[in-house]
Legacy VTK file of the C-alpha trace (Angstrom):
# vtk DataFile Version 3.0
C-alpha trace
ASCII
DATASET POLYDATA
POINTS 119 float
50.278 67.038 -34.635
51.609 63.564 -35.201
53.423 62.884 -32.328
50.206 64.077 -30.067
47.891 61.368 -31.517
50.970 58.762 -31.212
50.347 59.773 -27.115
48.914 56.884 -25.130
47.691 59.138 -22.626
45.872 61.016 -25.724
44.315 58.261 -27.442
43.136 56.529 -23.688
41.605 59.941 -22.659
39.884 60.181 -26.116
38.642 56.907 -25.900
37.518 57.569 -22.511
35.632 60.936 -23.646
33.465 58.719 -26.260
32.628 56.249 -23.984
30.941 58.943 -21.248
29.511 60.363 -24.391
28.320 57.163 -25.871
26.836 55.847 -22.190
25.434 59.214 -21.495
23.354 59.433 -24.310
21.048 56.650 -23.051
20.207 58.867 -19.778
16.717 60.393 -19.656
16.568 63.865 -20.746
16.858 65.376 -17.230
19.391 62.861 -16.270
21.287 64.092 -19.259
21.436 67.630 -18.490
22.138 66.718 -14.596
24.743 64.137 -15.233
25.696 63.788 -18.629
26.510 67.219 -18.875
28.986 66.888 -15.806
30.591 63.865 -16.667
31.421 64.904 -19.995
32.832 68.424 -19.054
35.295 66.614 -16.789
36.119 64.212 -20.059
36.580 67.223 -22.038
38.790 69.281 -19.561
41.004 66.189 -18.978
41.185 65.898 -22.859
42.439 69.468 -23.207
45.414 68.951 -20.055
46.225 65.821 -21.919
46.692 67.338 -25.355
48.935 70.087 -23.528
50.826 67.273 -21.693
52.110 65.411 -24.439
53.795 68.414 -25.660
56.848 67.553 -24.750
58.476 71.513 -25.111
55.326 72.396 -22.607
57.459 73.870 -19.664
54.128 73.343 -17.415
53.489 69.631 -17.422
54.153 68.964 -13.925
51.108 70.774 -13.371
49.494 69.454 -15.714
49.721 65.838 -14.554
48.314 67.084 -11.426
45.512 69.043 -12.687
44.494 65.398 -14.856
44.847 63.533 -11.744
42.648 65.606 -9.698
39.849 65.495 -13.261
39.889 62.273 -12.706
39.207 62.543 -9.049
36.340 64.821 -9.972
35.156 62.433 -12.588
35.284 59.104 -10.189
33.108 61.175 -7.578
30.669 61.260 -10.544
30.737 58.401 -11.494
30.407 56.862 -8.254
27.245 59.157 -7.431
25.431 58.539 -10.887
26.307 54.218 -10.000
25.050 54.800 -6.670
21.536 56.637 -7.891
21.018 54.142 -10.556
21.715 56.300 -13.055
24.569 54.900 -14.783
24.712 50.767 -15.184
27.150 48.615 -13.569
28.699 47.436 -16.598
28.927 51.336 -17.715
30.357 51.780 -14.464
32.820 49.433 -14.435
33.857 49.996 -17.952
34.317 53.674 -17.032
36.198 52.997 -14.489
38.628 51.166 -16.253
39.287 52.864 -18.663
40.000 56.198 -15.660
42.567 53.563 -14.055
44.144 53.223 -17.027
44.504 56.670 -17.682
46.038 57.108 -14.252
48.269 55.208 -14.469
49.747 56.277 -17.384
49.684 59.718 -15.723
51.974 58.234 -12.933
54.255 56.331 -15.338
54.624 59.930 -17.505
54.949 61.699 -14.033
57.488 59.313 -12.639
59.490 59.534 -16.016
59.536 63.219 -15.987
60.923 63.381 -12.157
63.512 60.623 -12.756
64.750 61.846 -16.255
63.976 58.531 -17.853
62.436 58.818 -21.534
LINES 1 120
119 0 1 2 3 4 5 6 7 8 9 10 11 12 13 14 15 16 17 18 19 20 21 22 23 24 25 26 27 28 29 30 31 32 33 34 35 36 37 38 39 40 41 42 43 44 45 46 47 48 49 50 51 52 53 54 55 56 57 58 59 60 61 62 63 64 65 66 67 68 69 70 71 72 73 74 75 76 77 78 79 80 81 82 83 84 85 86 87 88 89 90 91 92 93 94 95 96 97 98 99 100 101 102 103 104 105 106 107 108 109 110 111 112 113 114 115 116 117 118
């Protein structure tokens, strides 16, 4: 477990989840049910994948990285919709978008290291 807690991808994904929870708490009850739950769901699924990605012994890491990228895309589209509908404040949107970009960069770097054999 110590190895996972030191994984940057884990730390940033966990931070994103907490940010989404904090931001969606401010939504109206209707928006919490429609948009907030969807954002939270994608972040939880992402964190679950990342947990498995950080396990160096997992033989399915390449698939998990792809699933994580896919979830980031779904989350991004959901955030864009919430932003365009003015459910999400623009500064919250920018904050979450930046956190997602950091996660994507880490995934791409991790995937590149895995493909090239560089550790």
